[in-house]
N, C-alpha and C positions, 0 to 999 in steps of 0.2 A: 455560594463558590462553594466550589472544589476544592475541599482540603489535601487531595491526592495529587492535587497540580503542584509540578518543582517550580520552585520562583525561579524567576529571572535571575540572570546575575547582578545586576543592578539595585536590586531590592537587600542585598545583605549590609550590613557596616562598611562602607570606606573607610573609617578611619577606627577597628576595633580598641584599638590597645590605647587612643585619648580618649573612646568613649567610655572607657573602663575605667582610667583615671581619674574624668570626671564624673562619674559615680562614685566612686572607692574614697573619697577623701569626703564626701556629704553624709554617706552612707558610716562613715569612722566615724565622723565628727558627733554624729545624730546616735550609733550605737554605744559608741562611750559613753554618752552625756546622760544618756538611758542606761546601761547597765553596770556605770561607776561605780552606784550606790551599792550596788552587791560583792566590791569587792575594793573598795577603797571609804572610808570615815572622814578624811580630809577633804575640804568645802576646798582649798588653796589645788589639790594636783585634779578635784574635776576642773576646777577653772580654767588652769594654766591647758591641761594636756585639750579639752577642750573646745576652748580657744585656738590654740595650735593648731590645731583639725581642723577647724574654720577658718583660717587664717590661710591655709595653705589649700583649702576648698576654692578661698580665691581669690588668688593667687592662680592657679590651674586656669581656672575656667577665664579671666579677666586676660590671660597672658596666652596660653595656651589652645585650650579647646575650645573656646571665643574663637577663635581664626580660625582654627585647622576644621572644624564641627559647621558653623555657620557663615564665616568667612568677614568676620565682625571686630571692632577690638575698638577699645573707648581708653581714653584717660580723661582727667582732669587737673587743671593747672592756675595755679593762679598768674594775671599777669600785671602788668607794670604798675596797673593802677587799684590794686590787688584786690582784684574781680578776678570770683571764679570762673573758668574757662572750662567747657566742654568741647573736648576734642574724636573725633570719629574718623574711624578708617573702613573703608567697606573692600571687598576684592569689584574687580569690573564687570558692568555687565551679563558678559558671556561667562566667565568665571561663575559667578555666581546661581546662575540658571544650572551651573553642571554640578551643584551642590549634591549631595547625597541626601536624600529627605528620610531617611530612617535616622541619617546624623544629627539634622536638623530637628526634628523631631526628641529624640532625646534629649537633645543641650536644651532645649525649651521645654520640655517637659520635667525635666530635674530641676531644673533652674529654681520653677515655680512652685514645684511639691515642695522643695525643701523648707524654702519661705514658710506655705502650708503649715506641713511637722511641726515647726518651728515655734507657730505658733499655736498650735495645737498643746504644745507639751507649754509654751507661756499661761497659758486657762491653768493647766493644771495645778502649775505652780503656785498661781494666785488661790484659785480654790481651795492648794494645803496648806496655805500661809507661806509659801516657800519664798521672801525675798529677797536671799541672798543666790536662788537658783534663777530667776528674775533675770540677774546683771547677767549671769552664761549668756542665756537664754537671750536677751538686750544686744551683745555684741554679737553672736554667730547671726540671729534677725538681721540685725544692720549691713551685716558684711552679705548677707546672702541678699536682702533687697539693695543696695549698690551695686550689684550686679545685673540686678533683673532693672532698675533704675536706666543705667548704659549701656546694656545690650538691646532694652529696648527704644534708648532715644534714638542708638546708631541704627536699629532696623530700621525706625522710621526718615532719620538722615538720607540711609542708603537707597532708598524708595523714593523722597524725592530729589534724590541724586539720578536716579535709572529715570523718572519720569523726567526730569532739567533735560537732560541727555537725548531722549526721544524727541520731544519737543524741537529742540536744537535744531537736530538730525531732519526732519519732516520739516522741519522751518527753509533750514539751508537745500534741503531737495527740491520744496518748492520753490523757492529764490532762482537756484540755478533754474530750473523747467521753464520759469518765466524770463528770464535773459536768456537761455537759450531761443527761445520762443521770439522773442521780440528782435532778436539780432537777427533770423531768418527773415521778417516780414521788412 
């Protein structure tokens, strides 16, 4: 691949501000957790600030960047019977096809990478016998995994909807072709 070639216009991020904030809160939570022991001796401050940053990341990913970068949205609600019900929304097939590949790539990689980093930090906390810091990591990892599960289920549901739409479209065209063939006879 020639590195001197110009990138086509579609190769840039379509939503750079959204991408920035998608990465910002993940990086801020991780960076604060990692660097906080240099500046603060209070576990309470480290816990509160790290969890607030992770919660902001959770909210931004779930409600903003997921919708803009990959066209997906999810939420979980409890129905009248007390059962937990997952709800999914996705853009239509045409809009999903127009989604920027770099935006999508950034969304999915950072979603999984942040969870992996929290797991690695959890292993270090276990090795150093820091049970209190495992609590911080547990909360942050739970928020990351909730977004991973929600968006993965949402993407799977979107693929099923696209397949059903394609099947229905083909079936309706086939039946209309058969009807027109028999009406000519």
